[in-house]
C-alpha atoms as one frame of an Amber mdcrd trajectory, in Angstrom:
protein
  31.627 100.334  50.657  31.539  97.300  48.355  35.207  96.449  49.064  34.707
  96.815  52.822  31.653  94.529  52.732  33.611  91.941  50.763  36.464  92.052
  53.288  34.043  91.487  56.178  32.573  88.428  54.423  36.067  87.068  53.783
  36.983  87.470  57.454  33.766  85.672  58.481  34.533  82.781  56.179  38.133
  82.493  57.400  36.975  82.719  61.028  34.477  79.925  60.396  37.176  77.875
  58.687  39.500  78.122  61.683  36.762  77.014  64.101  35.750  73.984  61.999
  36.465  70.684  63.676  39.187  68.613  62.062  38.825  64.840  62.072  42.011
  62.782  62.273  42.434  59.015  62.058  44.715  57.906  64.889  45.797  54.604
  66.451  46.378  53.437  70.003  48.322  50.338  71.147  46.220  47.640  72.839
  46.800  44.017  73.879  48.139  41.136  71.781  50.243  43.294  69.489  47.301
  45.177  68.016  46.425  48.817  67.365  42.950  50.272  67.884  41.875  52.825
  65.265  39.908  55.857  66.432  38.879  59.307  65.243  40.091  62.445  66.977
  37.933  65.585  66.798  39.596  68.965  67.335  38.169  71.089  68.774  35.858
  68.756  70.720  32.259  68.334  69.550  29.082  68.175  71.615  26.844  65.115
  71.671  23.320  66.581  71.212  21.747  63.687  73.136  23.984  63.734  76.249
  25.212  67.366  75.837  28.718  66.147  76.725  31.815  67.271  74.833  33.872
  64.540  73.210  37.191  64.295  71.382  37.237  60.631  70.368  35.169  58.041
  68.573  36.466  54.488  68.790  35.628  52.584  65.630  35.989  49.018  66.838
  38.548  48.436  64.086  41.884  46.812  64.979  45.078  46.202  62.982  48.374
  44.416  63.568  51.009  46.642  65.188  53.788  44.746  63.383  52.414  42.734
  60.450  54.549  39.655  59.844  53.448  38.590  56.383  51.572  39.712  53.279
  48.225  38.489  54.614  48.505  40.647  57.753  49.716  43.624  55.725  46.747
  43.243  53.359  44.409  42.995  56.356  45.865  46.223  57.796  45.457  47.994
  54.467  41.773  47.045  54.102  40.967  48.004  57.711  42.682  51.377  57.358
  40.724  52.014  54.136  37.527  51.203  55.981  38.430  53.551  58.841  39.366
  56.299  56.389  35.963  55.951  54.696  34.287  56.456  58.072  36.477  59.504
  58.711  35.305  61.035  55.444  31.671  60.406  56.366  32.215  62.086  59.736
  33.689  65.154  58.037  30.598  65.363  55.819  28.294  64.942  58.841  30.045
  67.736  60.735  29.809  70.086  57.753  26.056  69.352  57.616  25.827  69.690
  61.413  24.552  66.141  61.864  25.837  64.587  65.068  23.651  61.469  65.286
  26.705  59.264  64.652  27.788  59.985  68.243  24.799  58.209  69.754  26.118
  54.663  69.576  24.125  53.580  72.616  20.812  54.327  70.914  21.799  52.259
  67.885  22.709  49.380  70.216  19.413  49.608  72.126  16.723  46.935  71.903
  14.481  47.748  68.934  11.972  45.077  69.951  11.567  46.601  73.421  10.982
  49.997  71.827   8.495  48.433  69.351   6.611  46.664  72.161   6.310  49.907
  74.097   4.899  51.708  71.068   2.222  49.007  70.660   0.587  50.059  73.924
  -2.687  51.825  73.282  -2.729  50.793  69.616  -5.181  48.412  68.013  -4.774
  44.634  67.806  -3.094  44.772  64.409  -0.045  46.438  65.952   0.404  43.502
  68.332   0.030  41.005  65.488   2.637  42.785  63.358   4.974  43.035  66.349
   4.733  39.274  66.953   5.452  38.548  63.290   8.470  40.859  63.341   9.633
  39.241  66.593   9.465  35.833  64.908  11.169  37.175  61.786  14.236  38.482
  63.671  14.144  35.479  66.042  13.671  37.592  69.143  16.675  39.900  68.759
  17.107  43.178  66.906  18.908  46.434  67.703  17.963  49.854  66.369  21.148
  49.908  64.313  20.053  46.758  62.468  16.963  48.396  60.946  17.988  48.801
  57.331  16.245  48.878  53.970  17.436  45.342  53.262  16.043  43.994  56.556
  12.668  45.670  55.966  12.472  44.293  52.417  13.133  40.804  53.772  10.353
  41.295  56.331   8.037  42.120  53.411   8.953  38.805  51.793   8.443  37.049
  55.123   4.884  38.387  55.474   3.981  37.222  51.973   4.897  33.634  52.880
   4.322  33.392  56.639   1.702  31.371  58.484  -0.933  32.928  60.713  -0.119
  33.256  64.409  -3.187  31.451  65.753  -4.160  29.136  62.902  -0.595  28.111
  62.191  -1.575  25.672  59.431  -2.934  28.566  57.333  -0.966  31.153  55.376
  -1.460  34.896  55.828  -3.643  36.197  53.002  -2.075  38.706  50.652  -4.487
  41.427  51.759  -3.693  40.776  55.426   0.027  40.911  54.618  -0.560  44.251
  52.870  -2.290  45.619  55.957   0.433  44.315  58.280   3.210  45.814  56.169
   1.396  49.138  55.990   1.153  49.163  59.799   4.855  48.269  60.072   5.826
  51.110  57.737   3.735  53.513  59.794   5.661  52.431  62.868   8.972  52.949
  61.031   7.942  56.554  60.391   7.456  57.045  64.124  10.824  55.423  64.882
  12.558  57.723  62.379  10.883  60.858  63.760  11.969  59.853  67.258  15.516
  59.245  65.947  15.522  55.579  66.927  16.672  54.625  63.429  19.207  56.524
  61.321  17.478  56.673  57.949  13.935  56.988  56.697  13.811  53.495  55.205
  10.245  54.039  53.979  11.626  56.084  51.088  13.002  52.843  49.656  10.195
  50.387  50.510   7.333  49.300  48.266   3.903  48.571  49.659   2.204  45.225
  49.155  -0.577  45.562  46.606  -3.959  44.135  47.627  -6.149  41.788  45.611
  -9.739  42.678  44.817 -12.092  40.518  46.889 -15.827  40.097  46.960 -17.199
  41.930  49.987 -20.094  40.373  51.838 -22.734  42.464  53.591 -26.015  41.998
  55.435 -29.379  42.711  53.858 -32.194  44.269  55.865 -33.893  40.875  56.195
 -30.670  39.270  57.414 -30.230  42.042  59.943 -33.756  41.390  61.275 -32.947
  37.689  61.484 -29.723  38.430  63.358 -31.546  40.734  65.780 -34.040  37.963
  66.518 -31.316  35.393  67.258 -30.094  35.011  70.880 -26.383  35.588  71.484
 -24.291  34.045  74.267 -22.716  37.462  74.907 -25.433  40.155  75.137 -23.000
  43.092  74.907 -21.600  41.654  71.662 -25.097  41.532  70.187 -25.863  45.090
  71.262 -22.564  46.466  69.935 -22.850  44.575  66.633 -26.366  45.788  65.938
 -25.323  49.309  66.958 -22.481  49.083  64.423 -24.924  47.970  61.732 -27.170
  50.950  62.467 -24.395  53.553  62.708 -21.516  52.254  60.593 -19.006  52.754
  63.418 -15.870  50.605  63.478 -15.010  48.272  66.351 -12.181  50.600  67.459
 -14.632  53.479  67.877 -17.304  51.362  69.546 -14.806  50.029  72.102 -13.953
  53.619  73.064 -17.499  54.990  72.908 -18.466  56.721  76.164 -21.822  58.089
  77.268 -20.439  61.616  77.082 -20.077  61.062  73.334 -23.859  60.667  72.922
 -25.448  64.107  72.839 -28.747  65.791  72.064 -28.813  66.986  68.454 -30.258
  70.349  67.281 -33.334  68.543  65.882 -33.962  67.125  69.400 -32.830  63.696
  68.277 -29.537  62.133  69.388 -26.121  62.013  67.807 -22.691  60.557  68.454
 -19.894  63.120  68.561 -16.523  61.390  68.489 -13.050  61.486  66.978 -12.752
  58.603  64.518  -9.661  56.610  65.487  -8.686  55.470  61.986  -8.845  58.903
  60.336  -8.225  61.017  63.462 -11.084  63.328  62.454 -13.954  64.567  64.589
 -17.453  63.775  63.368 -21.073  64.137  64.448 -23.216  61.139  63.522 -27.025
  61.145  63.938 -28.360  57.924  65.492 -31.834  56.441  65.405 -33.997  55.652
  68.430 -33.317  51.947  67.839 -29.557  52.540  67.993 -29.915  54.587  71.182
 -31.948  51.831  72.852 -29.215  49.315  72.059 -26.834  51.353  74.237 -28.709
  50.256  77.360 -28.708  52.100  80.665 -26.822  55.409  80.975 -23.690  55.225
  83.167 -20.503  57.212  83.708 -18.492  54.492  81.954 -18.121  53.138  78.438
 -21.359  52.509  76.557 -20.622  48.844  75.817 -18.982  47.793  79.065 -17.322
  44.381  78.949 -16.939  44.347  75.151 -13.509  43.135  74.031 -11.913  42.863
  70.617 -11.573  39.082  70.956 -15.376  38.780  71.007 -15.621  39.842  67.357
 -13.866  36.663  66.220 -15.284  33.239  67.124 -18.240  34.412  69.321 -19.459
  36.696  66.516 -19.161  33.956  63.883 -21.016  31.535  66.153 -23.904  33.984
  66.613 -24.120  34.720  62.873 -24.155  30.987  62.095 -26.919  30.462  64.682
 -29.003  33.013  62.761 -28.699  30.831  59.645 -26.567  33.356  57.776 -23.966
  31.532  55.698 -22.086  34.562  54.410 -18.549  35.337  55.596 -19.429  38.271
  57.832 -16.948  39.981  60.147 -17.563  42.892  62.495 -15.885  45.100  59.912
 -18.158  44.267  56.975 -21.318  43.739  59.040 -21.534  47.521  59.343 -21.839
  47.776  55.543 -25.359  46.387  55.571 -28.162  47.595  53.276 -29.702  49.748
  55.969 -30.115  53.497  56.303 -31.118  55.873  59.024 -34.345  56.667  57.193
 -35.445  53.034  57.342 -37.338  52.538  60.592 -37.574  48.922  61.619 -39.933
  49.429  64.528 -39.728  45.942  65.913 -35.912  45.740  65.910 -35.593  46.485
  69.605 -38.291  43.974  70.507 -36.637  41.269  68.432 -33.225  42.097  69.970
 -34.379  41.172  73.450 -36.580  38.144  72.807
């Protein structure tokens, strides 16, 4: 029984050996006394993307049909060595059943167009990083050009580049770290979707951030801000709501009335999926926060709010309140304020 089993295994191995594709380096005459080098696969192999069978892969490598001097003979030798190296790689790929080398069209496709498409529906940072990468590659980049070396150079670029809007100012190191992290996240998507050949992230180092002093609003400053008129009422409502709930701008922009529900204690809560962490959460909200939401509709809670409003219009409103701290929408939600603290006149001050 043991001998018979061994014979069966031997037959299987030999059968597999005979059906393995052989890869031969061949040449075909073309114009101007040249030969085009190509690989011949026998039997034919199937392209997993197009499902078509193919026998040939043209390498784009050409040699002299009749070299006339030592220089041309040396050129032929180096080109043949290069083609032979590719042949060996193809043999290895076929043994490992990896056929991505057949999809030349994907590697020639516009990486920037693919990147731009992936930015749709993402937050503003994605667009900023895309524009920086566009500037870095000077408006042209194919999928086949995405290499470890290119991505490392983009890291260096971010550490020394100017801002897109305030072009006289450099990107801060912490902003560069955030941009590069976003870029690396996008590279992971591109690799999973087989738009790039290798997972370059395995060879990339993140940009370390510097510790910075974080500003926040005190309870008294929050009262002062609530009492200060704002040119954009929905910005004021959303900002104060963020202070009272701790929600990020990305979540507030997407907040719908269906997300505000009656809680078991007969109060109200926000039940949403946090965009940054992609986790679902239930967040109790105070009566003051609920009143800031305004009239119930079938639309978004803060209709008309845009991300651009949290830049200059927000800074202008904070300055009008006499607050000299560097407060952004992001850190304004880290105020010294808890749900248990009931500022009864907050709503009245908000609408003076």
